[in-house]
N, C-alpha and C positions, 0 to 999 in steps of 0.2 A: 638371778641369772634369770632372763629372758631362753626360750625356746622355740622355734619356731620349726613348723614341719614342710619341710623343703620338696616331699616329697612330688607335689605339681609344678615344682618349680625345674627350669630346663639348668643345667648344671656346664659350664660350657668346659671345652676340653682346646690343648693350644690345637688342635688338626683343625678347630672347625670356626678357627677366629674370623677368618673374613666371611666365612659364609653368612655367620651370624651377622657381624655390622653393616655386610650388603643387603641382608634382609631386614635387618632394624632402618635403614636410611633410604630401604625403597618402600617400608611399610608406615614407618615415622615420621612423615617429613613434617617439619615444622611450618605452620602458619605463614603467610609471607608479610605480615602485619608485625612478626615478632621479633625479627631484625636479629642484633646479639642477643637478646633478652631482657635488660633492665629493663625497668619499670616506668619510670621517668628521672629525667635531670631535674627536676625540681628540688628546690632545698628545703622542703616541706612535702611529704605525701601521708595518705592516708592506705590502711591497708585492712581490707574486712575479713575475717577469716570465717565461712561457713555460718553468718549472719549472729556470731557469738561473741567474737574481739572485733574490735576494733583497736587499730595501732595507728598513733601519729607516730612517723618516724621524719627524725633530722636527718638531712642527707649533705656533702658538700662536693657540689656537682662543680665548682671552681677549681677541686683537687682531681677530679674523676678525668681519666682519658682513653677513653675507649677504643685505643688502638688495638686491645684485645692481652697485651700484653700484661702478666702480674708481677713478675720480680724476677731480677737476676741477682747477683751478688755484689753489683756493684747499684742499685738502685732500689727501693720499693715499686711495690703496686700500688697502682690506683685503681682497678677495680672495685675494692672492699668500699667504695667509699658511695656507693648506690645501692638500693636494692633491686636483687636479680628476682625474676620471676619465678624461678625454679623454687624458691628457699617458700615461697608464698605457695604454690601448690602444692609441696610435699607437706609444709604445716596441714591443709587442708585436706590432702589424704589420709594425714595420721589422725587428725580430728573425726573422719567419715565411717561409716559402717565399711566400706571396704579393705579399710584399714589391717593390714596383718598384726599387728600390733594393737595390742588392748590398752587402752591407756589407766585401765584400774590394776594393769601387771606391771605397771611404772613404780607402784607407789613406795619399792625399796631398792629401786634401781638408780646407777648412777650412770649418766649419759655424756660425752666428750664429743664436742663440735668442732670440726677442722673447717678453718677457713670461714668464718662467722659473718662478718664484715660486719659496718655499722652498724646494718638494720635488727640484728638480733631477732630476728621475727620467728622462727623458730622455738628458740629457748625463751623467749618471751610466752609463752605459749605451752609447748611442750612442759618444759620447765619446771610449770608449776604442779605439774603431774608427777613427779620423781623426787627421788629422795634427796640427787645432786645432780646438778647440770651445770658443765663446764666447759664456756665459749673461750674458742682460742682461735688466733689473729694474729698478724705483725704489729709490733708496737704503736703504731701511726697511728692506727685504726682503733685502738681502745678506748681512748679519751670519749667519741662519739658512741661508741658501740654500749658503755657504759652508761652515757645520758639519756640513750633509750630503752634500754634496760629498764632505770629509774621510772621513768615515763610512761613504760607500758607492764610493766608486772603489776597484776592486780592485787597480790596476796604479800601479807609479810614475808618475808626470808634471812636468811642466815646469810653476811659473806664476809671473805676475809679479803678480797683484793678490790671491794667499790668504795672510793672513800666515803666517809661518814658525811662529808660536807656535801655530796650528789644526795647521801639518803635521808641527811636531815627535814627536807620539806616533802620529801615523799608524803607523808597522810594528809598532806594539805592539797595534793593533787587533784584535779578531776580525775576520776574512771572513767571510763567510754564504754567499759564492755556491761554487757547484758548482765554478767555473774556475779556484778556488784561491787561492792569494795571490799566486804573483811573476808579472812579468811573462814569458811566453813568447812567441818567432815564432810560434806556431801552435798553438791551440786547439779542442778537439774537442767536438763540441757530442753531448748524452748521447743524442740519437735517432736522428739519419739522420747523424752520424759527418761531418758537411759540415765541412771546416779552416776557421777563421778566421784569418787573416793578420793580424796585428797593425803599426801603422805602425813606422817606425824610430824616429821620435821622438813622443810625445804630449804637446801643450799643454793645459791647461783653465784657460779663465780665466773670472771674475767681473766684470765693471760695470756702473755705472751708465747707465742707454741710457732716461729718461721720453721718451715719444713726444711732449708737448705741449711738450718744449724741446729735439726731436730734431735743429733745426737750432743746435744750442748745443752739442750732446753727441756726435754722427753721429762726429765726425772722432778721437773719444779709442777707439770703436770699430774704427774700419778701423786706426789706429793699432798696435793690438793683433794686426793681421790682414798686418802688414809693410806700410799702406797699399796694399794689396789690397781687390779686394770679395771676399767669402765664393763659395765654389761653389755654397752651400745656405745657406738662411735656414728654420728650423721656427716656427711660431706654432700653436700648438695652447691652443684655446678662449680665442682673444683675441679673439674677436668676439663682442659681447654687449650693445654699449652706442653706443647712435647716436652722442653724443657724441664720444666717441674713433675715430670711425671715421678720418676725415679725418689725424688726427694720425698714426694708425695705416699707412694706407698712408703718409705723408708720409716715416716713421720706414724703411717698405722701401725706398722711390725712393730714400734717400739712402744707403743702405748696398748697394746692388744695381747690375751691369748689365746688358746684355743675356744674359750670361749665365750669371747668377746665377737658379736655382729656387729660386719660396718653397713650401714645402707650407703652408697653412691648414688645420690640422683645427677644423669647428664643428658644437658642437652645437646641433641643430635646435630652438633654445627658442623662437625673435620671427620670422616671416614677414617681417616690414620690416624688421629691423636686416641679415640676410642680403641681402634686398631694395638695400638703400641701401648694402651696402657694396660689391657686385659693380656697381652704377650707379656710384658713384665712382672707385672701381678702373678699371673700361672709360672711364671720361671720361678716365682721366689716362694714356691708351697704356698701359695694359698688357694682355697677354694675360692666359688665363684658362680652363683646364679645368677639368672635372667628373671627378673618377673614379670611373669605375661600380660597380656591386657587385663584378663578378665580376672586381676586382684587388684587394677587400679583406677583410677577415678578416669573419665573420659580423656580430661586435660590433661593428664597426666603421659596419657598412650600418643597425645601430637606434640610431636619435635623432641620427644624426652625419653630417655630408657632409666630404669632402676634397676640396680645392684646388690645383692648379699656377698660379701666378704664375711670369711672365717679362715683362719688358720688351720690348715690340716695338721692332723696330728702329730705327723711325723715333723713336723718343722715348729713343734711349740718349744718354748724354751722351759 
């Protein structure tokens, strides 16, 4: 279980949502060059995380529609076919000295990621430091996501959801990480020599979890976690569509308890969307803390907000 001291964070309430979001949008405007927030429409891109990981990511630009729509009950969303900057900056933050989560505290933890997309950036890096990392998205995203995981995860891992055909050539693939190809008990950072202690066993899973059908599929996610609620939930750039907000919050509700911490990273595109998200969230008896600038990397303070969500005691199952 991960415990974080939230005394230095601002806990939001319903009465201040508008004031809070107004301040966010006046102090955290995104740079003009960022646009919607995806990195590139190229079919292959390279992502570097703090000079420690270099990931090669295969995308499907032909499948991507940048209209901003993710999905409805009638059609599949396409935004997951490209890599979004928020996932890269969130991963960089988690790997930095600014992070409020220590990597060495993850060795016995389980993490579920919502709306992973095809890139698997967060899971391919952070997933190697925890006992179990479960990536989720809609079914049409999973094939390319699995391929990117196999290409980019350095160390050996166990899995029950990634096909053996994808894994069989993994050992022969060239690894581009400065950490090297083999799993070790302790890894060294190149700059500050801080030791990383890896878990004794490492499980990485990929599964369909469509928020609009979450009541039908949430048990599949929990079964992969030994029918226990995860310690952490990550959601990077999943808040951008009013239609999906109640489904997204329900998806978190179904796979978390009062001990689960959810980290939601949001790009500041539309003030009303974040207002609606916070209104629905707080009405569902979740607690929500806003992470202030001094705890974030500079990149995350420029056009992004980070919230920590947790079920309040009275709403716990």
